[in-house]
N, C-alpha and C positions, 0 to 999 in steps of 0.2 A: 554380141557379135553375130550369133545365129539369127537373130531377128533383123539384123541390118541396121540397128540403131547406132552401133559403134563400129568403126573400122578396125581392121586387124592391128593390134598393138596399142589401141587406145584403152585407157582405163577410166572407169566411171568416176573415180576420185578426182580426175583432172577436168571434169566437165562441170564447172561451177554454175553455169547458167542452167544446165539440166537439173542439177541438185536443187537449186533454188525453186525452179518450177515444180519439181516433184514434191518437195517439202510443203510448198504452199497448197498444192492440190491435195496432199495428204491431210493437212490441217483443215482445209475447207470442207473436205469430206467428213472429217471428225466432227466439225461444227454442225453440219447438216444432220448427221445421225444423232448427235447429242440433243439438238433442238427437238427432234421428233420424239425421242425417248424420255429425256429429262426436263425439257422445257427451257433449257438454257444452252448457251454455247459450250463446247467442250473445254475441259480444264487442260491447262498446260499446252495449248496450241502455240502460244508464243515461244515455248521451249523448243518446239519443232522448228519454228522460224528463226527466232533469235530472242532469248530470254531477256525480259526487261522488268523494271520495277513496276511499271504500269500493268504488265501482264500478271504479276504477282498479286496486285490489288484486285484486278478483274477476276482472278481465280477465287479469291476470298469472297468477292461480291457474288459470283456465280454459285459458290458453295452455299452462301446464306439463302439465296433465292431457291436453290434446289431443296434445301432443308424445309423452307416454308411450303413450297409447292408439294413436296412429297408428303408432308404431314397434314396440311390444311386445305389443299385444293386439287388433289390429283386422283382422287378415288374414281372419278368419272373416266379418266384415261385408262385405268386398269379394267374397268367395266367394259369399255369399248373394245379393248384388246381381247378380253375374254369372249365377248360376243362375236367378234370377227373371227377368232380362231376356233370357235365352236366349243369352247370350254363351258359354255352355259347354253342350255336349251330352254327356249321359251315354253312355258306350260300354258296351253290354250285353255285349260279349265280354270286356272287362277285368274280372276278378273282384275285384281289389284296389281299394279306394277311394283316390282321390288325396288325400282329406282326412285320412287317417290318417298322422301324421308321428311316427315314433319319436324321442323326444328322448334325448340323451345325459345322463349324470349331471351334467355341468358346468352344465347349464341351471338346475338347482335348487341345486347345492352352491356354485358360485362367488358368486352374489349374496348368499347367506346368509353365507358366509365374509367377504365384503367388508363387509357391514353389521355383523357381529359385531366384526371387526377395527377398523373405524372407531369403533364405539361404545366399544370398550376403549381406544382412543387418546384419545378425549374424556374418558372416566372417569379415565384416568391423568393427564391434564392437570388435571382438577378436584380429584382426591384425591392430592395430592403425597405422595411417599414420604418416608422418613426423611432422605434426602440428595437434593441436586439431581441427582447422577449417577445415582442409582437411578431417579428420575423420568424423566430424559432417556433412560435405557436402555429403560424400558418404552414411552415415547412413540415412540422410534425404532423399536422392534420392531413395535409395533402399527401405527404409521404406514406402515412399509415393507410389512407384511402387507396392509394395506388398499390401498396404492398398487400392490403387485404383483398382487393379484387384479383391481383395476380395469384394469391394463394388459393382463392376459390377456383380460378381458371385451372390452376395446376392440379387441384384436388379432383376436378371434373375433367381432366385432360383427355381421357378416352372419348368423351362426348364431343369434344371440339375437333377431333381428328376426322378427316374426310376419308374414311375407309371405303374400299369397294363394297358395293351392295349386292352384287350378283354372286351366287355361290357356284362352285364348280359342279358340273354334272358328274354322276358316278362314272368312274372309269370302267370300261368293259374290257376285260382281259380275255 
C-alpha cells in the first residue's frame, strides 16, 4: 500500500493475477540463475507455478544432467569463476598453462567400449540366437565386457573427473 501497488483495504491474497505474474517471474529468475551456475534450469520451478508430474520428471532429468556436468565437464566453469574473481593469479614466469591437461587414451576409449559392450549385451538379449546357450554365451560375454570396463572406469574414477585446474592464490590477511 505504501508503494501504491494496492489500494487501502486490498489484500495481496485477493490478487490472483498479480500472484501468478509474481510466481512466474520468480521461477523465470530462478531458471536464469540456475542455468548460469549449474548448467540446467532450476529444480522445483513447477512447484512455484503449479506442481505437475512432468515437472517431477524434469527435476529428475535436470538432477542427472547436473550430476554429469558437475563431475565430468564443469571444471572449466570453476576455473573461469576463480580467474574472474581474482582467486587465481597468473604467474608470468611460468610458461606452461595450468589449464592444459594431456589426457590418456583411456579417457576416450573406455567409455566408448563400455557403451558398445552394453549395447551389444542388450541387442543379444533382444535378438535371441538359435539356442538359449548361444544367447547366454553372447550375453555373458558382452555383459562381462561392459561390467569390466565399468569397473576399470570406477577404479580410475578420479582421473575421469573434470576437476578445476587452477589453484587458489595465497590469502593475504
